[in-house]
Steps between C-alpha positions, in 0.01 A plus 500: 500500500167351404574178686578692812182699477303183461673346806444812715135519382440136580653549848274796574185304365592210732540733802173682424318163462646371818387813692145477352479123585619581864239771540226282360586208718516722811153627405365151446644382838352798677158438327510140596592574861211752509260251366611235747459742797153604367406129501645455843296789628181356343554148630612625848168685543310176428725275710331376832746537781240569762624213705796715597307817562140584423569820294834391354566563134837382365687573178835339436745572219806299388834612655339782701707803612338442845194356677270749649187473728278806512211561737254775465120513575454694177471261202583777256851552659563121483388495131755783443772299685436179301493667158799726539733253669412184305582679176821613652606162577400450863293209646229631733255370752216733615259475797246742644558435882801558712424174706547293174858608465609313804413158366638579144847615622522168700438295179670718235829661435455871432743766442252791576170548683328829393233582765241778505523701820130554564306183496227351719563223757883488442672824387836546327674572832400164630585323169847657502565383858364155436699446164842629660433270798417181314705564183769759560645409158205657318512870437184685579376822319209696624248658264346804650305819429620855562308531831684205650856576401602542876371155587667349187834650602451336838476152338861534392588478869309163518715368202331628183750571220311803377155640420337616176229764469183451311341576263790406260529448129616171350843650416531630859415153652734323268791744559439470870508117500808488269687722742394292802619183324846657430518604880400147610761338260773734632420414870494127433826518318667688793368223731648220310809342641826503322657160410876447490618283203843360494586477132687186409606375154185433313282720720338792309500854661161640605393837394240546772569771742401266780771248406858574600760341282825392669727319256712219655864576514455877539607677825267766654608797714308650790446801282320310230781475239580167356841372390583221268859374445578463130726226355774767438514589869306837468177553693172632345295714730135596461179592684303227656143412419340629820601860440442473130150391551426748789609786276319366184607809309849671518556849356880509511792266556843632609794274408863510600789564269696241337840466683363657811624335820239431762492373852235277650225706641565808284231595247530302194175600298193702578137506392265801478128463546335836479667729744642209696847361455623155620857427521610136495839417671757271326481143636878454441806705448690531169535679171202554267575331165169541326167679526157423351441822327157385380357588841612863473333527161187300592453502877142390456612165363669400830185388661393273211845349398575151585691470827844433360470771231429759775865504593656850561867451476793253514760516767853352530497418863787585726399313802250231402591240743481731798171665395286205368416381856303813549262413221224245484441220240250214440276402785655758725399777274147348480461529883635855496260601216205368700598718791532808268155427349348471846660841594369647194155372563505625861611848398220519238228356731604738776432793280180361349682473159569861470864515595696665216697261289821676576450444872446132455805464295710706745396276785583193299829626378 
């Protein structure tokens, strides 16, 4: 009894020490990062980069969340931008004239340009138009006072992502920038092209939602079910990578009954996403010999499971020779997937990325 108590006490002590050490290490890392950014801010203000722009001040941090260029004719606003954003992990350039923005965006890669709306010589509207003309990849955010809200809203029509109203606190500025960064990353992800990967022996499966895995030797149906012939003659059937990655999260999986006989084209299994239900037809005819009950218990796992572990059921085929020619395999399946991805992209682009996911899937399936 005493030995057991000592063992338990020792384990608890080790756990507590581990927790304390982790907390201390985290605080040390945070303090070190804070000190490094304070140093970067101090050095940046002393750095002479006037050859790029006369009023330019630059502060760079390691592994920045984003690179920002801010222009405002009020130095106190630029001081606030530098202090707030550098400590939050952003690299930032600041200038006091809109005309200086044009040369800088040609020489440097920025994620954002923050421009004051009311400035002499070149105002925020002109800056917005120029940036979106010269560098449409850069997101522009307009900084405005209450009296100019209407004009700030108009800049969105010229390509600005959004506008922020001043005066603002440091927390409000940081919250706004963090939200803008999330919007930018989401938009860039949607613009990325999908890549189709034929998985051969020795090729690892990609977990990226922009990579579609198509294992060699697996047949694919026009309704996005895959079928793999096992050594014992049965056929395993599952959901292909395209629909899995479009859905990302599945709320419910409906499976067939063991022993159930099914004809090709009849509903074999179903997926539920919110209020929308998608029925996947059987790629072949036969009798259901097994089901993957794990999907019914943990439907959310389907999107993250390795391809071959995402199988739904096993079928003993009744007309395999006659039905296989209607399925695709190898290079033929790659060509077909490319056409499906092109259709998906066209549907999404035609609706400015706002088409509901169920509509996209319905058009594909």
